[in-house]
C-alpha positions, 0 to 999 in steps of 0.5 A: 384223215383218208388214205389219199390224204396220207399219201399227199402229205408225203408227196405234195404234188397231185401226180405223185399222190396217184403214183404212190399206190400204183408203185406199191401194187406193182412192187407187190405183183413183182414179189409174187411173180418171183415167188411163183418163179422160184417155185417153178424153178425149184420143183423137182421134175421126173417121173413122180408116180408109179404106174397103176395096176390098170395101166399095167394090164392095158399095156400102157407102160413103155420104156423111154428109148433114151434113158430107159426108164419106165414111163406112163403115156403122159410122160415125155423125154426132155432132150435138154434136161435129159430126163423123163418129165410127167405131163411134159409141156415144154422146156422153158429157156427163161427158167432153165427147167422143164414145165410139167405137171409138178410145176405147171400152176407155178409157171402159169402164175409166173406168166400171169404176174409177169404180164401184169408187171410189164 
């Protein structure tokens, strides 16, 4: 007995027989999207790494004018979170967190699966 026959046993009309696997894939995509979303939200932001000796010698290290922390060239201050974020991309109003180096992959996964689910 094939998988399609198992679906048709549960739901006798043909349209529902095709819709059941699509609904299962949609539910799976929504669950994956939520995992990416929670990962992006719960990832701790901030200046995660210390400057290297080469950066110190070149003079690439400066202090943030707002929070007075030492920051590297890829670190920028977020006005909404009031903290410096390494690899700062933007502050996402939907997640209410900054998107930076620490959670950029999870944010892209969230956007990808949100597009697939819509």
